[in-house]
ChimeraX commands (.cxc) that place a marker at each C-alpha (Angstrom):
marker #1 position 10.01,3.09,2.08 radius 0.5
marker #1 position 6.10,3.64,2.82 radius 0.5
marker #1 position 5.37,7.13,4.43 radius 0.5
marker #1 position 2.14,7.41,6.10 radius 0.5
marker #1 position 0.81,4.64,3.99 radius 0.5
marker #1 position 2.28,5.92,0.53 radius 0.5
marker #1 position 5.20,5.00,-1.46 radius 0.5
marker #1 position 4.96,7.69,-4.36 radius 0.5
marker #1 position 6.77,10.92,-3.40 radius 0.5
marker #1 position 4.22,12.96,-5.28 radius 0.5
marker #1 position 1.53,12.24,-2.72 radius 0.5
marker #1 position 3.61,12.27,0.58 radius 0.5
marker #1 position 2.60,15.44,2.10 radius 0.5
marker #1 position 1.89,16.72,5.79 radius 0.5
marker #1 position -0.82,14.30,6.63 radius 0.5
marker #1 position 1.41,11.25,5.59 radius 0.5
marker #1 position 4.36,12.28,7.67 radius 0.5
marker #1 position 1.78,12.81,10.90 radius 0.5
marker #1 position 0.59,9.51,10.29 radius 0.5
marker #1 position 4.25,8.16,10.18 radius 0.5
marker #1 position 4.90,10.20,13.44 radius 0.5
marker #1 position 1.89,8.51,14.97 radius 0.5
marker #1 position 3.01,4.91,13.86 radius 0.5
marker #1 position 6.37,5.51,15.33 radius 0.5
marker #1 position 5.02,7.19,18.48 radius 0.5
marker #1 position 6.97,10.32,18.04 radius 0.5
marker #1 position 6.08,13.84,18.38 radius 0.5
marker #1 position 4.38,15.05,14.81 radius 0.5
marker #1 position 5.69,18.74,14.85 radius 0.5
marker #1 position 9.30,17.42,15.98 radius 0.5
marker #1 position 9.43,14.77,12.98 radius 0.5
marker #1 position 8.07,17.38,10.57 radius 0.5
marker #1 position 10.59,19.86,11.84 radius 0.5
marker #1 position 13.37,17.47,11.31 radius 0.5
marker #1 position 12.18,16.40,7.49 radius 0.5
marker #1 position 11.71,20.15,6.69 radius 0.5
marker #1 position 15.37,20.72,8.04 radius 0.5
marker #1 position 16.83,18.06,5.98 radius 0.5
marker #1 position 14.98,19.02,2.85 radius 0.5
marker #1 position 16.45,22.64,3.14 radius 0.5
marker #1 position 19.88,21.54,3.86 radius 0.5
marker #1 position 20.04,18.82,1.22 radius 0.5
marker #1 position 20.63,21.33,-1.79 radius 0.5
marker #1 position 23.67,22.74,-0.12 radius 0.5
marker #1 position 25.02,19.33,0.98 radius 0.5
marker #1 position 24.62,18.07,-2.65 radius 0.5
marker #1 position 26.25,20.88,-4.24 radius 0.5
marker #1 position 29.21,20.45,-1.55 radius 0.5
marker #1 position 29.67,16.85,-2.64 radius 0.5
marker #1 position 29.34,17.38,-6.47 radius 0.5
marker #1 position 31.89,20.02,-6.12 radius 0.5
marker #1 position 34.17,17.63,-3.82 radius 0.5
marker #1 position 33.64,15.15,-6.61 radius 0.5
marker #1 position 34.88,17.26,-9.48 radius 0.5
marker #1 position 37.74,18.67,-7.57 radius 0.5
marker #1 position 38.80,15.08,-7.27 radius 0.5
marker #1 position 38.39,14.64,-11.15 radius 0.5
marker #1 position 34.97,13.02,-10.89 radius 0.5
marker #1 position 33.22,14.99,-13.76 radius 0.5
marker #1 position 30.12,13.05,-15.25 radius 0.5
marker #1 position 26.70,13.70,-16.61 radius 0.5
marker #1 position 25.19,11.22,-14.14 radius 0.5
marker #1 position 26.62,13.15,-11.33 radius 0.5
marker #1 position 24.82,16.40,-12.50 radius 0.5
marker #1 position 21.53,14.30,-13.06 radius 0.5
marker #1 position 21.61,12.77,-9.63 radius 0.5
marker #1 position 22.29,16.14,-8.07 radius 0.5
marker #1 position 19.72,18.01,-9.92 radius 0.5
marker #1 position 17.25,15.00,-9.12 radius 0.5
marker #1 position 17.98,14.98,-5.32 radius 0.5
marker #1 position 17.68,18.69,-5.32 radius 0.5
marker #1 position 14.50,18.78,-7.09 radius 0.5
marker #1 position 12.93,15.89,-4.89 radius 0.5
marker #1 position 13.84,17.93,-1.50 radius 0.5
marker #1 position 12.29,21.01,-2.92 radius 0.5
marker #1 position 9.14,18.89,-3.73 radius 0.5
marker #1 position 9.07,17.25,-0.31 radius 0.5
marker #1 position 9.49,20.65,1.25 radius 0.5
marker #1 position 6.48,21.88,-0.81 radius 0.5
marker #1 position 4.31,19.02,-0.03 radius 0.5
marker #1 position 4.93,19.19,3.62 radius 0.5
marker #1 position 4.25,22.72,4.02 radius 0.5
marker #1 position 0.69,22.06,2.12 radius 0.5
marker #1 position -2.28,21.82,4.78 radius 0.5
marker #1 position -4.28,19.25,2.75 radius 0.5
marker link #1:1,2 radius 0.2
marker link #1:2,3 radius 0.2
marker link #1:3,4 radius 0.2
marker link #1:4,5 radius 0.2
marker link #1:5,6 radius 0.2
marker link #1:6,7 radius 0.2
marker link #1:7,8 radius 0.2
marker link #1:8,9 radius 0.2
marker link #1:9,10 radius 0.2
marker link #1:10,11 radius 0.2
marker link #1:11,12 radius 0.2
marker link #1:12,13 radius 0.2
marker link #1:13,14 radius 0.2
marker link #1:14,15 radius 0.2
marker link #1:15,16 radius 0.2
marker link #1:16,17 radius 0.2
marker link #1:17,18 radius 0.2
marker link #1:18,19 radius 0.2
marker link #1:19,20 radius 0.2
marker link #1:20,21 radius 0.2
marker link #1:21,22 radius 0.2
marker link #1:22,23 radius 0.2
marker link #1:23,24 radius 0.2
marker link #1:24,25 radius 0.2
marker link #1:25,26 radius 0.2
marker link #1:26,27 radius 0.2
marker link #1:27,28 radius 0.2
marker link #1:28,29 radius 0.2
marker link #1:29,30 radius 0.2
marker link #1:30,31 radius 0.2
marker link #1:31,32 radius 0.2
marker link #1:32,33 radius 0.2
marker link #1:33,34 radius 0.2
marker link #1:34,35 radius 0.2
marker link #1:35,36 radius 0.2
marker link #1:36,37 radius 0.2
marker link #1:37,38 radius 0.2
marker link #1:38,39 radius 0.2
marker link #1:39,40 radius 0.2
marker link #1:40,41 radius 0.2
marker link #1:41,42 radius 0.2
marker link #1:42,43 radius 0.2
marker link #1:43,44 radius 0.2
marker link #1:44,45 radius 0.2
marker link #1:45,46 radius 0.2
marker link #1:46,47 radius 0.2
marker link #1:47,48 radius 0.2
marker link #1:48,49 radius 0.2
marker link #1:49,50 radius 0.2
marker link #1:50,51 radius 0.2
marker link #1:51,52 radius 0.2
marker link #1:52,53 radius 0.2
marker link #1:53,54 radius 0.2
marker link #1:54,55 radius 0.2
marker link #1:55,56 radius 0.2
marker link #1:56,57 radius 0.2
marker link #1:57,58 radius 0.2
marker link #1:58,59 radius 0.2
marker link #1:59,60 radius 0.2
marker link #1:60,61 radius 0.2
marker link #1:61,62 radius 0.2
marker link #1:62,63 radius 0.2
marker link #1:63,64 radius 0.2
marker link #1:64,65 radius 0.2
marker link #1:65,66 radius 0.2
marker link #1:66,67 radius 0.2
marker link #1:67,68 radius 0.2
marker link #1:68,69 radius 0.2
marker link #1:69,70 radius 0.2
marker link #1:70,71 radius 0.2
marker link #1:71,72 radius 0.2
marker link #1:72,73 radius 0.2
marker link #1:73,74 radius 0.2
marker link #1:74,75 radius 0.2
marker link #1:75,76 radius 0.2
marker link #1:76,77 radius 0.2
marker link #1:77,78 radius 0.2
marker link #1:78,79 radius 0.2
marker link #1:79,80 radius 0.2
marker link #1:80,81 radius 0.2
marker link #1:81,82 radius 0.2
marker link #1:82,83 radius 0.2
marker link #1:83,84 radius 0.2
marker link #1:84,85 radius 0.2
view
């Protein structure tokens, strides 16, 4: 999905989220706050889902890799969102 004209997660930052807010006609600060909140909560939710899967007998390396990747992306999103450039 394109965010503020960009597809690459590594280049989506504050400016792109503000551009998306304008395109969607929503308050930029509200959108940015919501994105930050989701990125902040995601690691705990991923870890809970991983633990639930393991408890149900689903223990596989792909689950670990997916969980680690999601948590890393959430952190990257937060770092880039909080950059002012």
